[in-house]
N, C-alpha and C positions, 0 to 999 in steps of 0.2 A: 492399467489393471489395478484394482484395489488390493491392498495388502491382505494376506490371510490373517486369521485371528491371532496367531502367534507373533506376527510381525506388524500388526496394526500399530499405529502411533499410540493409541490408547493403552494397548498391552505393554508396549515398551516403556511408556511413562509410568504405568503401574509397577512394572518390574524395577524401574529406576529408583523407586522409593526405598527398596531394600538393597538394590545394587546400583548405586549412583553412576557407575561407569556406563551403564546401559543407555543413559541419556545421550551419550555421544552419537548414537545412531540417529536421533532426532536432529541433532546439530548437523550431521553429515547430510541428511536428507534435505534440510530446508535452509541452511545458511546461505548458499549462493542466491536463492530467490529473495530472501529477506534483505540481503546486502544490496541486490539490484534495486529493490523497491526503495530502500533508504537512500541510495545514491540518486535515484530519480527525484526524490522529494527534497533532499538536502545537499546534494553534491557528493562527490566521492570522498572528500576529506572527513565529513561527518558520518558517512555511511559505515565506516569501520567501527566507530564508537557505538552507533545506534544498533548495528547488527550484533555486536558483542554484548551490549547491554540487554538486548532482547532475549538472548539465550541465557544470560545470567539470571534475569528476572524469571524466565520460564522455568529454569532449573530450581530456583528458590521457591516458586509457586506450584511446582509439580504436584504437590499433595492436594491442591485445589482443582486440578484438571478434571473436567467432567468426562468420565469414561463412556458416556453415551455418544460422544463424538469420536468416531474411529480415526479421523484424521485431525492432526494438530494444526494444520495449515491456518484455518481461520483464527484460532487462539493465538498463534504466533504473530500473525499480521495485526491482530488487535493490540497485542503488547507493543509491537513495533510502531503502530500508528499512535499509540499513547505517548511513547517516547519521542516520536517525531513532533508531537504536539508541544513537548517541552522545548524543542528546538525550533518552534514555529517562527520565531523572529528571524532566525537564520534562513529558513525556507522563504519567508516573505522578502527578505533582503536579496536572496538569490533571484527570485522572480522579478523583483523591481529592477535590479541591476541588469538582468538580461533584457528586460523590456526597454531599457534605455540604449541598448547597443544598436548599432546600425541595422536597419531592416534587412533581413535576408529573405530570399525567395523561398516561399513555402512549397513543399513538394506536392502535396495532394489537396490541401485546402479543406479537408473534412474534419470537423471537430470530433467525430466518432473514431478517428484514427489516432487519438491522443497518445496511446501507448507507443506508437512508432515515432512520435515527435517529441515526447517529453523526456529529454535527457539533457545533461549539461551541454552536450555537443550539438543537439538538434533543436533545442528550445528556441523558437522565434520570439522576438520581442512582443509581438501581438499576443501570442499564446501565454507568454510570461505575465503580461498585463492582465489577461483574462483569468489566469490562475490566482494571481495576487488579489483580484477583485472578489473571488469566491469566499464565502464564509467557510470557517474551518470544517464544519460538518459536511457541507457540499463538496469541498475539495477532497476531504478524506474518502468519502464514498466514491466519488468519480475516479480517484487515482487507485483505489483498491480494485475497482472493476477494470480500469484501463491498463494499469501497470502491473498489478499483481494477478490479473485475470481471475479474480474471485467471482463466483456467482453472487447474485443478490442475496441469496440465503446465507452464503459464507460471509458476505460483508455485514449482514445483519448480526450474525454471531460474533464477528470480530469487533463490531462497534457496540454491541448490546442494544440494538434498536430493532423495531419491527421491519419486516421485509418491505412493506408499503412505504415506509419512511425512506428506505434506501432508494426505491424507485423514484420517489419525489425529489430527493436530493440529487440523484444522477441526472434526472430530466432538467431540473433547474440549472444545474451546472453546465449541462450541454447547451442550453439556451444562452447562457452568459458567454460561453466560449464561441458559439456560432456568431454571436453579435461581435465579439472581440476580433474574430477572424474574418468578419464580413461574409460569412457563409449563409446563404438563404435558409430560412427555416423550412424543413421538409414536410410541412403539414399540407 
């Protein structure tokens, strides 16, 4: 259920400009999801830092928040994704290290179920190789859809790109992952 006008993210952020303590509600609403997303991308050790940095940056930039967006979710994921980009070498090292581990049996074999399989505990070597092979833009778009469960419109807002570009990136990423996982293309 969308928040009413008084409790929308946009109204809370606007109020937090004069009453900074109000921003704690945004933190409470979104920290667990942002932390999970960062943990999927970088591992749990870096997730604490990235999630904290996300909210610190959001708090510092709250005066630039576009009130036309009632939900701060895409904005926060955009900040988190940018911070993850700074940790990209760690992310790629994690994927490459996991791709070298002993092959484990995949549970369902479908690249479209990435969200269920992309975590430090569930990431198979083949999937890790596929994710490491993706370009940054393709990987960011795919993982925002698969792990953060953002719509293409929300991903577009988070990354500052057109919705059509999101679709292209996600489709390209899925093709690469299908190939890495030896899943036949569904055309």
